[in-house]
N, C-alpha and C positions, 0 to 999 in steps of 0.2 A: 670422282677422283679425289682422294684425300691427299693433302700435302702436310708435311711436318714443318711447323714454324717454331723456332726457338723463342722462349720468353726471355729475350735478350735486349738490354737497353739500347744497344747500337742499332739493331734491327728496328726496334720501336721508334727510335729517333729518325731513322731514314723514312720509315713509314709515315710518321707525323709530318715530317718536313715536306713531303710530297702533297699531302692533303690540303693544308691551309693555303700555301702560296700558289699552288698550281691548280688542282682540281676545283677547290672551293672558289678561287678567284675567277677562273674561266667560267664556271657555271653561274656565279652570282653577279660578278662585276663587269664582265666583258661580253656578256651574251649578245648585246646589240651589235658588236663588232664582228660577230661570227655569222657564217652562212647557216641556214636552217639545218643542213646535214651535219655541219661541224657541231652546232649546239646540241643536236640530238645525240651524237656520238659521245660527247662529253657528259651529257645528262645520264645516259645509261651507264657509262663508266663510273661516274660519281655515285650513283645508286649502288652499283656493285661493290665499290670501295666501302661504302657504309655497311653493307651486309657482311663483308669480310671482317670489318672492324669489330662488329658485334660478336663474332665468334672467336676473337683473339683475346689474350689476357688484358687485364686492366691497364697496364702501362701503355698499350697501344691506343688508349682513349684518353690518356693523361697528357697535360702540358709539361710534365716532368717525367719523361720516360726513363730517366736514370734513377728515379727514386726507388727505394726498396718497396717491393710490393708484398702484400700478404699472400697467404696460401688459399685464396678464395676459390680457386679452381679445384680444390679438393684432393690434390695428390702431390707428392714429392717424388723426384726421380733419383735413383741411386745406381752406382756402378757396381761391378762385381766385388770390389774391395769395401763396399759400404759408403763410398764417398758421395756426397751430394752433387748432383749434376744439374746443369741448366735444364729446366723443364722444356718439353716439347708440347705443342698444341696441334692436334690433328684436326684440320678444318677441310670442309668440302669446298674445293675450288671451282670445278666445273666451268659453266659459262661465265661466271663472274670474272675469271682471269681472261677468258676470251674477249670479253667486253673491254677490259682494261688494255689488253694487247692491241685491240683495234684503235683505241684512243692513242696509245703510245705511237703506233705506226703513223697515224695522222699528224701528230705533233712533230715527230721526228722528220717526216717528209717536208713539213713546212719549214723546218730549220734548214734542211738540205737544199730546198728550192731557193731559199734566200741567198745562198752562196752563188747561185747561178744567174740571178737576175734581180729585178726590183722586189722589195719586201712585200709579201702579201700582208693583209691585215692580221692574220693569225700569227705569222712570223714576227710582226712588229709587236703584237701583244706579248709573245713569249720573251722577246728581248726586254720588254718593260718589267715583266714578272721576274725574270731570272736575276737581274740586277747583280751580275757577277757570279751567280751560282746556277749551274745547269740542272734545273729541277727535272727536266725531261730525262736526263741521264740517270738521275736518282730513281725516277720511275722505272727505267730500264733495269736497274739493279734489283729493285724490289720485285719486279716481275720475274727476273731470273730465279730468285729464291722461291717464288710461288710456283715456278715451273719445274723445280727440282724433283726428279722421281723419288718417291719415298721407299727406302729400303724395306723389303717385305717383312722381315723378322722384327725389325724395329717398329714398324707401323703396327704390327699385331700386338705389341706390348703396350702401346699408348692408348689409354681409354678414350673412346669416342662416343658421346662427348665426355669431357672431363667430369669426374664425379663431383657432386655437391654434398655438403654435409661434412662429417668427420674426415680429417685428413687421412688418406691412405698412402702407403708406400708402394711404388712400382720399382722393383729391383730388376735390372737388366742382367741377362746371362752374358757369357763371354762373347758369343757371336753377335748378340744385340748391341753390346757395348762397342764392338768393332765397327758395326754399321753406324752407331751413334757418332763415333769419332770421325768417320769418313763423311757422313752427312753434314755435321756441324763444321768440319773443315772446309767443305765446299761453300757453305753459307758465309763463313769468315772470308774466304777468298773472294767471293763476289762483292761483298760489302767493303772490305778493307784491303784487298790484295794489291792496290796500286800505291800503297803507302806503308813502308816497312814498319815504322813505329806504330801506326794505327793497327797493322796486322798483329804485331806482338801483343799490344795491350788488349786487343779484342780477343785474341786466343786465350789470354790469361783469365778472362771472365768465365771460361768453361771449365776451369780446374781439371784439365785433362793432362 
């Protein structure tokens, strides 16, 4: 199953903000405080995260996701009127997202259980990691984007994998651009829909 992920600094920032404080910390710094089953779930999820990351644009591996990136992936995306659009990356999600989903369910359940009784070790660790930011919820949002169905005409237009070498132009037709707007609107809604200012500024990045 291929999913379309936009080369979007907001998406990249959410992606990176989950990796370091949550998955990386759980795997490397808190392993001794987890059960064997919990540690195994996190290890598999973290490995899947790294595999996804390697298939995504450079900004998803950078500590400055809002920096201007080059066109190293070999193509630019244009709309019907010739306007430059935020590029999309078609990546194979498959079991990688399933593994991350299993990890999210485990982490979210630990949070919910902590509201009903004494803190488990995992819930206590999550409170320490979160430090005022709910990274488990950020993981949920990223997973929602990775679970979005890819519009078929739009998916057909996006190179898989993105070409290397000289930059090529991918020009969308009217139907593909309509699907592009709908798909990217859903991504923006998932990541920024709970804050009207963030939603407006995020939407402006797409030049639609």
